[in-house]
Each structure stands twice: as C-alpha cells, then as structure tokens.
C-alpha positions as CSV (number, residue, x, y, z in Angstrom):
1,M,0.0,0.0,0.0
2,K,2.8,2.4,1.0
3,K,4.7,1.7,-2.3
4,C,1.5,2.2,-4.3
5,L,0.9,5.5,-2.6
6,V,4.5,6.7,-3.3
7,W,4.0,5.6,-7.0
8,L,0.8,7.6,-7.3
9,I,2.4,10.7,-5.8
10,T,5.3,10.4,-8.1
11,V,3.1,9.9,-11.2
12,S,1.1,13.0,-10.1
13,L,4.2,15.1,-9.7
14,V,5.6,14.0,-13.1
15,F,2.2,14.6,-14.7
16,S,2.0,18.1,-13.2
17,V,5.2,19.1,-14.9
18,F,4.8,17.1,-18.0
19,V,1.6,18.7,-19.3
20,G,1.9,21.5,-21.9
21,F,1.5,24.4,-19.4
22,G,1.2,27.7,-21.2
23,S,2.3,26.3,-24.6
24,I,0.8,26.0,-28.0
25,S,1.8,23.8,-30.9
26,F,2.6,25.2,-34.3
27,A,-0.1,23.0,-35.8
28,Q,-2.7,24.6,-33.6
29,R,-1.9,28.1,-34.8
30,K,-1.2,28.7,-38.5
31,K,-0.2,32.3,-38.2
32,Y,1.5,34.5,-35.6
33,N,1.8,38.3,-35.4
34,E,4.8,40.4,-34.8
35,A,6.0,44.0,-34.1
36,P,5.8,46.4,-37.1
37,M,9.6,47.0,-36.9
38,L,10.2,43.3,-37.4
39,A,7.6,43.0,-40.1
40,E,9.5,45.6,-42.1
41,L,12.7,43.6,-41.7
42,V,10.9,40.5,-42.9
43,K,9.6,42.4,-45.9
44,A,13.1,43.6,-46.7
45,G,14.4,40.0,-46.5
46,K,16.5,40.7,-43.5
47,L,14.6,38.4,-41.2
48,P,12.7,35.1,-41.7
49,P,8.9,35.1,-41.1
50,V,7.8,35.1,-37.5
51,E,6.5,31.5,-37.8
52,E,10.1,30.4,-38.6
53,R,11.6,32.4,-35.7
54,L,9.3,31.0,-33.0
55,P,9.7,27.5,-31.4
56,E,7.2,24.9,-32.3
57,E,5.6,25.4,-28.9
58,P,6.2,28.9,-27.7
59,L,5.3,29.8,-24.2
60,V,1.8,31.4,-24.3
61,V,1.5,34.2,-21.8
62,G,-2.0,34.4,-20.4
63,P,-3.7,34.9,-17.0
64,G,-1.8,33.1,-14.4
65,T,1.2,32.2,-16.6
66,L,3.9,34.6,-15.2
67,I,2.1,35.7,-12.0
68,P,-1.3,34.8,-10.5
69,R,-4.3,35.9,-12.5
70,E,-5.7,38.0,-9.6
71,H,-2.5,40.1,-9.6
72,V,-3.0,41.7,-13.0
73,D,-5.9,42.5,-15.4
74,L,-4.0,41.0,-18.3
75,K,-4.9,42.5,-21.8
76,I,-3.7,41.9,-25.3
77,G,-1.2,44.7,-25.8
78,Q,-0.1,47.0,-28.5
79,Y,3.4,47.1,-30.1
80,G,5.9,50.0,-30.0
81,G,7.6,52.5,-27.8
82,T,10.7,52.8,-25.7
83,M,10.7,52.1,-22.0
84,R,12.9,54.7,-20.2
85,Y,14.7,54.1,-17.0
86,A,17.3,56.1,-14.9
87,T,19.8,55.0,-12.4
88,A,22.7,56.4,-10.4
89,R,24.4,53.1,-9.9
90,T,27.5,52.4,-11.9
91,D,27.8,48.7,-10.9
92,V,24.4,47.4,-11.9
93,C,21.0,48.5,-13.0
94,A,18.5,46.2,-11.2
95,E,15.6,47.6,-13.3
96,L,17.3,46.3,-16.4
97,Y,18.1,42.9,-14.9
98,D,14.4,42.5,-14.0
99,A,13.5,43.1,-17.7
100,V,16.0,40.7,-19.3
101,C,16.1,37.9,-16.8
102,E,14.6,34.6,-17.9
103,P,14.9,31.6,-15.6
104,P,14.8,28.1,-17.2
105,L,11.8,27.3,-15.0
106,M,9.6,29.5,-12.8
107,T,7.3,29.7,-9.9
108,P,4.5,32.1,-10.9
109,G,3.9,34.7,-8.2
110,K,6.6,33.4,-5.9
111,L,10.2,34.2,-5.3
112,R,11.3,30.6,-5.6
113,A,10.0,27.1,-5.4
114,G,10.1,26.8,-1.6
115,K,6.9,24.9,-1.0
116,G,7.5,22.0,-3.3
117,I,8.0,20.6,-6.7
118,T,4.4,21.3,-7.9
119,D,5.0,25.0,-7.6
120,I,7.6,24.8,-10.5
121,K,6.3,25.5,-14.0
122,P,7.9,25.6,-17.4
123,N,9.5,28.8,-18.8
124,L,12.5,28.7,-21.0
125,F,12.4,24.9,-20.7
126,K,9.3,23.2,-22.1
127,K,9.0,20.7,-19.2
128,F,10.9,18.5,-16.8
129,E,10.5,15.1,-15.1
130,V,11.9,13.9,-11.8
131,S,12.8,10.2,-11.3
132,K,11.2,8.2,-8.5
133,D,14.3,8.2,-6.4
134,Q,14.8,11.9,-7.0
135,K,18.4,11.3,-8.1
136,S,17.9,12.5,-11.7
137,I,15.9,15.2,-13.5
138,T,15.2,15.2,-17.2
139,F,14.8,18.5,-19.0
140,Y,13.1,19.2,-22.4
141,L,14.1,22.3,-24.4
142,R,11.6,24.0,-26.7
143,K,12.1,22.5,-30.2
144,G,12.9,25.3,-32.7
145,M,13.8,27.9,-30.1
146,K,16.6,30.2,-31.3
147,W,19.2,32.5,-30.0
148,S,18.8,36.2,-30.8
149,D,21.1,35.7,-33.8
150,G,18.8,33.0,-35.2
151,T,21.0,30.0,-34.3
152,P,18.9,27.1,-32.9
153,V,19.1,26.4,-29.2
154,T,20.0,22.7,-28.6
155,T,21.5,20.5,-25.9
156,E,24.9,21.3,-27.4
157,D,24.5,24.7,-25.6
158,V,23.9,22.8,-22.4
159,R,26.8,20.4,-22.9
160,F,29.2,23.2,-23.7
161,C,28.2,25.1,-20.6
162,Y,28.5,22.1,-18.4
163,E,31.6,20.4,-19.8
164,D,33.6,23.2,-21.3
165,I,32.9,25.9,-18.8
166,Y,31.8,24.3,-15.5
167,L,34.2,21.4,-15.7
168,N,37.1,23.5,-17.1
169,K,39.3,24.5,-14.1
170,D,40.7,27.5,-15.9
171,L,37.2,28.9,-16.4
172,T,35.6,27.5,-13.2
173,P,38.2,26.7,-10.5
174,V,35.5,25.4,-8.2
175,F,32.7,23.4,-9.8
176,P,29.3,24.9,-8.8
177,R,28.1,23.5,-5.6
178,I,24.5,23.6,-6.7
179,L,25.4,21.0,-9.4
180,R,27.1,18.7,-6.9
181,S,25.5,15.8,-5.1
182,A,23.5,16.8,-2.1
183,N,24.4,20.5,-2.9
184,R,27.7,20.1,-0.9
185,L,31.1,21.5,-1.9
186,D,32.6,18.0,-1.3
187,G,29.8,16.3,-3.2
188,E,30.5,14.6,-6.5
189,P,29.6,16.7,-9.6
190,G,26.4,15.7,-11.1
191,K,26.5,13.8,-14.4
192,L,25.1,15.3,-17.6
193,E,23.6,13.0,-20.1
194,I,22.6,14.3,-23.5
195,I,19.7,12.2,-24.6
196,D,18.9,14.0,-27.9
197,K,19.0,17.4,-29.5
198,Y,16.4,18.8,-27.2
199,T,16.5,16.5,-24.1
200,F,19.1,16.2,-21.4
201,R,19.3,14.7,-17.9
202,L,21.2,15.6,-14.7
203,S,21.9,12.8,-12.3
204,F,23.3,12.9,-8.8
205,K,24.7,10.3,-6.4
206,D,22.2,11.3,-3.7
207,P,18.6,12.4,-3.9
208,G,18.3,16.1,-4.2
209,L,16.3,18.7,-6.1
210,A,18.2,21.8,-5.2
211,V,19.0,22.5,-8.8
212,L,15.2,22.7,-9.5
213,D,14.9,25.3,-6.8
214,W,17.9,27.2,-8.2
215,I,16.8,27.4,-11.8
216,S,13.2,28.4,-10.9
217,Q,14.2,31.4,-8.7
218,Y,13.0,34.7,-10.0
219,G,16.6,36.0,-10.3
220,T,18.3,33.0,-11.9
221,N,18.9,33.6,-15.6
222,W,19.1,31.3,-18.6
223,N,22.9,31.3,-18.4
224,S,22.8,29.1,-15.4
225,L,22.6,25.9,-17.5
226,L,23.3,26.9,-21.1
227,R,25.4,29.3,-23.1
228,P,25.6,30.1,-26.8
229,A,28.1,27.4,-27.8
230,H,28.3,28.5,-31.5
231,Y,29.5,31.9,-30.4
232,L,31.8,31.1,-27.5
233,K,33.6,28.2,-29.1
234,Q,35.6,30.8,-31.2
235,F,37.3,31.9,-27.9
236,H,37.9,28.5,-26.5
237,P,41.3,26.7,-27.4
238,K,39.5,23.3,-27.4
239,Y,37.6,24.4,-30.5
240,T,39.7,27.2,-32.0
241,P,43.4,26.9,-33.0
242,W,46.0,29.1,-31.3
243,E,46.8,30.9,-34.6
244,K,43.3,32.3,-34.6
245,L,43.2,33.0,-30.8
246,D,46.7,34.7,-30.7
247,P,45.6,37.9,-32.4
248,L,42.6,38.2,-30.1
249,L,44.8,37.6,-27.0
250,K,47.3,40.2,-28.3
251,Q,44.6,42.8,-28.6
252,E,43.9,42.4,-24.8
253,N,47.6,42.1,-23.8
254,L,47.0,38.5,-22.7
255,T,49.2,35.4,-23.0
256,R,48.0,31.9,-24.0
257,Q,47.9,30.9,-20.4
258,E,45.4,33.8,-19.9
259,W,43.0,32.6,-22.6
260,W,40.4,32.2,-19.9
261,K,40.3,35.9,-19.3
262,L,39.5,36.6,-23.0
263,F,36.8,33.9,-22.8
264,Q,35.2,35.5,-19.8
265,M,35.4,38.9,-21.4
266,K,33.4,37.5,-24.3
267,D,31.0,35.3,-22.2
268,E,28.6,37.9,-20.8
269,G,26.8,35.0,-19.1
270,T,29.8,34.2,-16.9
271,L,28.1,36.1,-14.0
272,G,24.4,36.6,-13.9
273,W,24.6,40.3,-13.2
274,S,27.1,40.8,-16.1
275,M,24.1,40.6,-18.3
276,V,23.2,44.1,-17.1
277,K,26.7,45.4,-17.7
278,A,26.9,43.9,-21.2
279,V,29.2,45.6,-23.6
280,N,29.0,43.3,-26.6
281,P,26.0,43.6,-28.9
282,D,27.0,40.4,-30.8
283,Y,26.5,38.2,-27.7
284,P,23.5,36.0,-28.4
285,T,20.7,36.1,-25.8
286,L,17.4,34.4,-24.9
287,S,16.0,37.5,-23.2
288,P,13.1,39.7,-24.5
289,W,15.6,42.4,-25.5
290,M,19.2,42.4,-26.6
291,L,21.9,45.0,-26.2
292,E,21.9,47.6,-29.0
293,K,24.3,50.3,-27.9
294,R,26.2,51.3,-24.8
295,T,27.9,54.6,-23.9
296,P,29.1,55.8,-20.5
297,T,25.7,57.5,-19.9
298,V,23.1,55.7,-22.0
299,I,22.4,52.0,-22.7
300,T,19.8,50.9,-25.2
301,W,18.4,47.4,-25.7
302,V,16.2,46.4,-28.7
303,R,13.6,43.7,-29.0
304,N,14.9,40.1,-29.6
305,P,13.3,39.0,-33.0
306,Y,13.6,35.4,-31.9
307,Y,12.0,35.7,-28.5
308,W,10.0,32.6,-27.6
309,K,6.9,33.9,-25.9
310,V,3.6,34.9,-27.4
311,D,0.3,36.3,-26.0
312,R,-3.1,34.5,-26.3
313,A,-3.7,36.2,-29.7
314,G,-0.5,34.8,-31.1
315,N,1.4,38.1,-30.9
316,Q,5.1,37.6,-30.4
317,L,6.3,39.3,-27.2
318,P,7.7,41.7,-26.0
319,Y,5.3,44.5,-26.9
320,I,7.7,47.3,-26.2
321,D,10.4,47.9,-28.9
322,R,13.3,49.3,-26.8
323,L,14.7,49.8,-23.3
324,R,16.7,53.0,-22.6
325,I,18.7,53.3,-19.4
326,E,20.2,56.6,-18.6
327,I,23.0,56.7,-16.0
328,V,23.0,59.9,-14.1
329,S,25.3,61.4,-11.4
330,N,23.2,60.8,-8.3
331,A,19.9,59.9,-6.8
332,E,18.6,63.5,-6.9
333,A,19.1,63.5,-10.7
334,V,17.0,60.3,-10.9
335,L,14.3,62.0,-8.8
336,M,14.2,65.0,-11.2
337,K,13.8,62.7,-14.2
338,I,10.9,60.9,-12.5
339,L,9.1,64.0,-11.5
340,S,9.5,65.5,-15.0
341,G,8.0,62.4,-16.7
342,E,11.3,61.2,-18.2
343,V,11.1,57.8,-16.6
344,D,8.5,55.1,-17.5
345,W,9.3,52.5,-14.9
346,A,11.0,52.8,-11.5
347,R,11.3,50.2,-8.8
348,E,14.8,50.2,-7.3
349,Y,14.9,54.0,-7.4
350,A,11.3,54.6,-6.3
351,S,11.9,55.8,-2.8
352,M,9.5,56.3,0.1
353,V,11.6,59.3,1.1
354,N,10.4,61.1,-2.0
355,L,6.8,60.0,-1.7
356,P,5.3,63.5,-1.1
357,L,7.1,64.8,-4.2
358,Y,5.9,61.8,-6.3
359,K,2.3,62.4,-5.3
360,E,2.6,66.2,-5.8
361,N,3.9,65.7,-9.4
362,E,1.9,62.6,-10.3
363,E,-0.4,64.4,-12.8
364,K,2.3,66.6,-14.3
365,G,4.8,63.7,-14.6
366,G,2.3,61.5,-16.3
367,Y,2.9,58.5,-14.0
368,R,1.0,56.5,-11.4
369,I,2.1,55.0,-8.1
370,V,1.4,51.4,-7.1
371,F,2.4,50.2,-3.6
372,L,3.5,46.6,-3.6
373,P,5.5,44.7,-1.0
374,M,9.2,44.5,-1.1
375,H,10.9,41.1,-1.2
376,V,13.7,42.7,0.8
377,A,14.1,44.8,3.9
378,P,15.2,48.1,2.4
379,V,18.6,48.1,4.1
380,Q,20.7,45.6,6.0
381,I,24.1,46.5,7.5
382,A,26.2,43.4,7.9
383,F,29.4,43.2,9.9
384,N,32.8,42.0,8.6
385,F,34.0,39.8,11.5
386,T,37.3,39.1,9.8
387,N,38.7,42.5,9.0
388,S,42.4,42.6,9.8
389,D,42.0,45.4,12.3
390,P,42.5,43.6,15.7
391,V,40.5,46.2,17.7
392,W,37.6,46.0,15.3
393,R,37.6,42.2,15.4
394,Q,37.6,42.1,19.2
395,V,34.8,44.6,19.6
396,V,32.5,43.5,16.8
397,R,32.7,39.8,17.8
398,D,31.2,40.7,21.2
399,V,27.4,40.1,20.8
400,R,26.8,42.9,23.4
401,F,28.2,45.4,20.9
402,R,26.0,44.2,18.1
403,K,22.9,44.2,20.3
404,A,23.8,47.7,21.6
405,L,24.0,49.1,18.1
406,N,20.5,47.7,17.3
407,I,18.7,48.8,20.4
408,A,20.3,52.3,20.2
409,I,18.4,52.8,17.0
410,N,14.9,54.3,17.1
411,H,13.4,52.0,14.5
412,D,9.9,53.4,14.9
413,H,11.3,56.9,14.1
414,I,13.0,55.6,11.0
415,L,9.9,53.9,9.9
416,K,7.8,57.0,10.2
417,T,10.2,59.7,8.9
418,I,12.0,57.8,6.1
419,Y,9.6,55.1,5.1
420,K,6.4,57.1,5.8
421,G,5.0,54.4,8.0
422,F,5.1,51.7,5.4
423,G,6.8,48.7,7.0
424,K,7.3,47.3,10.5
425,V,9.9,47.3,13.3
426,P,12.0,44.2,12.9
427,T,11.4,41.3,15.2
428,I,14.0,38.8,14.0
429,I,16.7,40.7,16.0
430,P,16.5,42.7,19.2
431,S,15.0,46.1,18.0
432,E,13.3,47.7,21.0
433,Y,14.6,51.2,21.3
434,N,16.5,51.4,24.5
435,P,19.6,53.7,24.4
436,Q,20.1,53.4,28.2
437,E,20.4,49.6,27.9
438,A,22.7,50.1,24.9
439,S,25.0,52.2,27.0
440,R,25.0,49.7,29.8
441,L,26.0,46.9,27.4
442,L,28.8,49.0,26.0
443,D,30.0,49.8,29.5
444,E,29.8,46.1,30.5
445,M,31.9,44.9,27.6
446,G,34.7,47.3,28.4
447,L,33.9,50.4,26.3
448,N,33.3,52.4,29.4
449,K,36.2,54.8,29.1
450,R,35.9,58.0,27.1
451,D,38.2,60.7,25.7
452,S,38.1,64.4,26.3
453,E,35.3,64.8,23.8
454,G,33.2,62.1,25.3
455,W,33.8,59.4,22.7
456,R,34.2,55.8,23.9
457,L,37.7,54.3,23.8
458,G,38.4,50.9,22.4
459,P,40.5,48.1,24.0
460,D,43.7,49.8,22.7
461,G,42.9,53.0,24.6
462,K,42.2,54.9,21.4
463,R,39.0,56.4,20.3
464,F,36.8,53.6,18.8
465,I,35.3,54.6,15.4
466,I,32.6,52.8,13.4
467,P,33.4,53.3,9.7
468,L,30.0,53.3,8.1
469,E,30.8,53.1,4.4
470,V,28.1,52.6,1.8
471,P,28.1,52.2,-2.0
472,A,27.2,55.4,-3.8
473,G,23.7,55.3,-5.4
474,F,22.6,52.1,-3.6
475,T,19.2,53.4,-2.6
476,P,17.7,56.9,-2.6
477,E,17.1,56.8,1.1
478,Q,20.5,55.5,2.2
479,D,22.0,58.9,3.0
480,A,19.1,60.0,5.2
481,L,19.1,56.6,6.9
482,C,22.8,56.5,7.6
483,E,22.7,60.1,9.0
484,L,20.1,58.9,11.5
485,L,22.3,55.9,12.4
486,V,25.2,58.2,13.0
487,E,23.0,60.3,15.3
488,Y,21.8,57.3,17.3
489,W,25.2,55.6,17.7
490,Q,26.9,58.9,18.6
491,A,24.2,59.5,21.2
492,V,25.6,56.5,23.1
493,G,29.2,57.6,22.7
494,L,30.3,55.7,19.6
495,K,32.0,57.9,17.1
496,T,30.7,57.0,13.7
497,N,32.1,58.2,10.3
498,F,29.6,58.0,7.4
499,K,31.1,57.9,3.9
500,S,29.7,57.1,0.5
501,I,32.2,55.6,-2.0
502,D,32.1,54.4,-5.6
503,A,30.1,51.2,-5.8
504,T,32.6,49.2,-7.8
505,L,35.4,50.1,-5.4
506,Y,33.0,49.3,-2.5
507,W,32.4,45.7,-3.5
508,T,36.1,45.3,-4.4
509,R,37.0,46.3,-0.9
510,R,34.4,43.9,0.5
511,D,35.8,41.0,-1.5
512,A,39.3,41.9,-0.4
513,N,38.2,41.7,3.3
514,Q,38.9,45.4,3.8
515,A,35.4,46.5,4.7
516,Y,34.2,47.0,8.2
517,T,30.4,47.1,7.6
518,I,28.6,46.2,4.4
519,L,25.3,47.8,3.4
520,Q,23.0,45.6,1.3
521,W,19.5,44.5,0.9
522,A,18.1,41.7,3.1
523,H,15.8,39.3,1.4
524,T,13.5,38.9,4.3
525,G,10.7,37.9,1.9
526,Y,12.7,34.7,1.3
527,W,13.2,34.1,5.0
528,R,9.5,33.9,5.6
529,D,9.2,31.3,2.8
530,T,12.5,29.6,2.2
531,P,15.9,30.6,3.8
532,M,18.0,32.9,1.6
533,P,21.6,32.1,2.5
534,S,23.3,35.2,1.0
535,D,21.7,37.5,3.5
536,F,21.6,35.8,6.9
537,L,24.9,34.0,6.5
538,P,28.1,35.9,7.5
539,T,29.4,35.7,3.9
540,N,30.7,39.3,4.1
541,S,33.3,38.0,6.6
542,R,35.5,36.8,3.8
543,L,37.9,34.6,5.8
544,W,34.9,32.7,7.3
545,L,33.5,32.3,3.8
546,I,36.8,31.0,2.4
547,W,36.9,28.5,5.3
548,H,33.4,27.3,4.5
549,D,33.9,27.1,0.8
550,S,37.3,25.3,1.1
551,L,35.8,22.8,3.6
552,G,38.0,24.1,6.3
553,K,41.3,23.9,4.4
554,E,41.8,27.7,4.1
555,G,40.5,30.9,5.8
556,E,39.5,31.2,9.4
557,E,37.1,28.9,11.3
558,P,33.9,30.7,12.3
559,P,32.3,30.4,15.7
560,Q,29.7,27.7,16.3
561,W,26.7,29.9,15.7
562,A,28.0,30.9,12.2
563,K,28.8,27.3,11.3
564,R,25.4,26.2,12.4
565,L,23.8,28.8,10.2
566,W,25.7,27.4,7.2
567,E,24.7,23.9,8.2
568,L,21.0,24.8,8.3
569,S,21.3,26.7,5.0
570,D,22.9,23.8,3.3
571,R,20.1,21.5,4.6
572,A,17.4,23.9,3.4
573,A,18.9,24.0,-0.1
574,T,19.8,20.3,-0.4
575,L,16.3,19.1,-1.1
576,L,12.9,20.7,-1.4
577,P,12.0,20.0,2.2
578,S,8.4,19.5,3.5
579,A,6.7,22.5,4.9
580,S,7.0,21.2,8.4
581,E,10.8,20.5,8.0
582,M,11.3,23.9,6.5
583,K,9.5,25.5,9.4
584,K,11.8,23.7,11.8
585,I,14.9,24.9,9.9
586,S,13.6,28.4,9.8
587,N,12.7,28.5,13.5
588,E,16.3,27.5,14.4
589,I,17.7,30.1,12.0
590,F,15.6,32.8,13.5
591,K,16.6,31.8,17.0
592,I,20.3,32.0,16.1
593,L,19.8,35.4,14.4
594,Y,18.0,36.8,17.4
595,E,20.6,35.6,19.9
596,N,23.7,36.5,17.9
597,V,22.5,39.7,16.1
598,P,24.9,39.3,13.1
599,F,23.6,42.5,11.4
600,I,21.7,45.7,11.7
601,L,18.1,45.8,10.3
602,P,16.5,49.3,10.5
603,I,13.0,48.1,9.2
604,D,11.3,45.1,7.8
605,Y,8.2,44.5,5.6
606,G,8.9,47.5,3.4
607,V,7.0,48.4,0.3
608,Y,8.0,49.8,-3.1
609,P,6.1,52.8,-4.4
610,L,6.3,51.4,-8.0
611,I,6.2,54.2,-10.5
612,G,5.0,53.6,-14.0
613,S,3.8,55.7,-16.9
614,K,0.1,56.1,-17.0
615,R,0.2,54.8,-20.5
616,L,1.7,51.4,-19.4
617,G,-0.7,48.5,-19.6
618,N,-0.5,45.0,-17.9
619,V,1.2,46.4,-14.8
620,P,0.5,44.1,-11.8
621,K,-1.6,45.5,-8.9
622,D,-0.7,42.9,-6.3
623,G,2.1,40.6,-5.2
624,Y,5.8,41.3,-4.7
625,A,6.9,44.4,-6.6
626,I,10.0,42.7,-8.0
627,L,7.8,40.0,-9.6
628,A,5.8,42.7,-11.3
629,S,9.1,44.1,-12.6
630,F,10.0,40.7,-14.0
631,T,6.9,40.6,-16.3
632,Q,8.0,43.6,-18.4
633,E,7.7,41.6,-21.7
634,Q,4.0,41.8,-21.3
635,F,4.0,45.6,-20.6
636,F,2.7,47.8,-23.4
637,F,2.1,51.5,-24.1
638,A,-1.6,52.2,-24.7
639,K,-2.1,54.6,-27.6
C-alpha cells in the first residue's frame, strides 16, 4: 500500500510538470503576429517570417502564466515604444536585470519554489521530469527555439556550458556547488547525459532537487545551464586553434595561459549580473531584449526578434520595442527625471523618502504609483567579523556590541520619517529602542572609558570609530538613513564616520576583506518562505566564507553559531523539504539570528512605491513588486 501511494504521488508530480502548461503547438496556430519594426525587416528580406523564428511550442502568456491571474488585469497589448529608466548606480541596474532575466523554470507569483515541486512551472524549458528516487531530472528544451542571432538552441549549448565551462578548471576553478551531489562542496559533480538534440538529464549520487529550486528562482537567468556554444567556441582553445586566438589575445595584452580571461570577457553570461553590464551587442541572448548600444551615460536594448513567448492572440512578445537606461550622477538626478516624466518605470529608485514629491507631481509627470510589498528589507548592514583590524575584530565579535547598536536605533522613528509608516519594526533581531540599555551593554563589555570629547575608547585605549561606508547610489534613502544611524550611535558615545564611496570600489574592498560594515538588501521575503543564504549568513566576513567554501582547508574557522547557520542553510537548499521541515529549519535560523545579532536591520516588511507611466498596460496590482518588474515583456504603451 505504501509503495503504491508513493508511486501515485510520483506519477502525479511528473504529470503536473509534463503537461503543456502555457504552450501551444505550431499545428494549432497557422499564423503569428509580430511587431511592425520586425515585419519591415521580414519584408526587406533581413529576417525570416515570425513563424520560422518562434519555437514549435512557444510559451503562451495568459492569465496566471507569469504571475497569479488575480495580480493583474491582463490585456492583449499594442506594439511599439521605448521604456525609459534612470539609475545612479555604476555597478548594476536592477531595473534592467528584471527586464532581461529569464529563468529556465519559474514559480509564478513566488520568489522561488520553496513549497515543493508542484510550484515549479515551465518557462524557457518546455517541461521536466523527476525520477522516483529523486536522483535525476530530465529537462526538455523547446524545439525550434533560437538565440537572438537566429541560431537554434540545442542541448549542445547545455553540454558546452557544463563540460567546457563548469568542468574546465581555468574557467571554473571550483565546480558549482548547486550542481554537486547533495548540494555540498565536497559532493560529486552531477552527471550530464545528452539524450537527444532537445533533451538532457542531470543525475546525482544522492537524492536532491536543489537544482530545480535554483533554476526556478526569479533572479536565476538562462545562463545558469546553457550558453551560446556556437558563439563562444571561437574563444575556447578546445575548438579554435591558437593561430586564430593569438591575435585576439594580443589585442587584450594577454598570454596563451590567460586565454580564460579573454573567454570570460566575451562570455557575458559568466556572471548573472554581467548581463546588465553587457558591452557586446554580438553576444546571443534568450532575453526579450538584446543589447543595442552602450555609452558611459546611456544603454539601449532592442527587441529580440527570436523571443520565444507569445500572447493569447499569437502576438510575439515583447510588446515594447526598446529599453533605454540613462546613467546619471546621483539619486537626486534620478528623482528629477521621474518628476518631469522622463522615466517610464522605476522600482529600485522609487523611494519612500520622496513619496510626497511623487504624489505632488503625479499628474504633471504622467505616471501613477502602485504600492507593492518588497521582497527585501530596504537596508541591512552586515558586519565583517574578519577585518584585519584587531581592535575591530575584538569589539564586533562581542554580541553585546552588536545588540547595543541595534537597540540604540529608534526603529519606529526611522519607519515614520524615512519610510512614511510603510513597514514594521524588525522582530528577527532585538530592536526595541533602549539607548540606556545600549549604553549599559557597551560599558559592561569594556567600552566604558571616554576621551576628552566624550567618545568611547576601544580596547587599545584609542577612540573607537565605526566606519559606516556605503556604496554610492545604492538606494535613494540610504544617506538619510545613515545620517540617523550616525546620530543614534553617537548618542551612546560611539564615534561614527559615514562615507559614500564608488560602488565598484566598495564591492572590491568587500571582496578583499577590507570592509568593516557592508550595506546591502536583506531578502526577508525569502526568509519567511525559504531561507535565503546570501543575507543571513556571514558571507561578508570573507575569511569565514573561504573557510566554509574550502571545507576548512583555508581561511578562518567561524564560531559555532555561524557554522550552524551554514549547516541549516545547506540543509534547506539540499532538497525541497516539506513545509514542516522547512518551518523547523527556519525557526532555528531565527533563534540563532535573534541571539547572535549578526547584522543591523533598520526596518522590515517594506513596500516599493512602484512608479510607472500612466500609459503602461498590464502592470500588476498585487504581489511582490519585483515579480511585477519581472513581467515587463507583457507591458505595453496604450495609444
């Protein structure tokens, strides 16, 4: 009976992912429609007809396909227009990443699979099947799908990515943990089996579906499991003779031993975020738009003529022709462009600080504001416990110091003044405003002596200073927030120096273990569903991270609480645990976070005041704001 029940459940799961969710066969539709700009190219003989550019079974976007049907009043859109964005960030533009990200699988309306295998639906991949023992997963590509240059997408792109990139130690010194057995760094690499031109299988020594969770997260792009082999082989010595590679290497002042640097320069899928910083218009993509032109101040992307999604009427998506991202000097310049109606979509740079100005100029600027929940706490300040400064290490590793910093903050005041009351005071770490208790804790831990100006002295007898450095342009409200933090911490005698530095330099310093504090988002939306390791783990303490990633062979061993967080995180990502098991894991994680206070969290449960042109159609009205932003291929400008 038990075996029979298991068999029935397995069949049900396989059936749920096997059916043609959101797809339509070529035989069922004799004609598709396309954007006028592409129709002109077809007429001129520069493009094949749309029926030849689409896969045999394109993904049909209808109610409930990308996000739950109740989140948007989905209409058949109109073609044309340019979506305008503005950013002050020089390292990345999150708005653009939202627009061009296409995970192989997806979980409509959710941040990731989390609750189980039945949440995972097809996207780039047509379907998938899981074996009864959960040790192998078979994936099916969309037959006839093409790269943006018209080259067919096949399992050769998967094989090339897996064998010639991931298994090549020059390009990938450490094989991806997510593709190892049991999602462990010491686990055996999974085996790739190419079944045919459109089917492949990943098999692991132990049961584990972590890879399914990974490739169905909202932020995992297509480059996770496949790359344009036909393009990248010309930069790989396995496929291209040295006499052809040598001139290319010479242009970049590289030696033959450094060929991998040339390859990674050409492979804009090496890092997910590098898609946003793309510089090569020739790099094939599977995204709705492809890079058109880049200057230091403006980036434009144009529609991908081979994009593989259509709407219910057979119109090839996306509706909008182009994306235009303007890079400006600071957050104030972004604000002025929003207010003057020069921005059509803003999520990352839509700040609660500026809400009164947004509302005041809403009519004149031609935009509307939609309030949707953040998937992140707006700001998290993590500590670097492994900075080489011995005084800093001694002080920051005392939990009383970390607790004192948190309870010295008037979270309720921050919530009301900066975030206009949208959000909540955090409960996952001690956050009750109590500057007297904060002072007592600081005295108790030995920071009870002060200099002539009243600042607390460190263990070395010198003034103890908190270097509060942040990446320039991270969020519009960061300066106002940090100025309040300076005020709160200095009120309890801790001298605090607030400084904004270039974003690229900032992350370089972090990776080199030179940072003291690290300002970033905290994906608390994940925490309440499925643990998100990158935020609650002390990964910004680089020596601890090296220790973990090297299985204890290098770096510095963390304390027990940090090691336990990693153990729990590893367990949460190894399988797709049951709801009860995930709850148990989460409860222990939250207990460790509350007791050890490894970061500062000013507020939680924030919202985005999403700003979109009044002409934009198919903008979601409910659900996480970032998931709304990830459906931009279905946005259109009403005429």
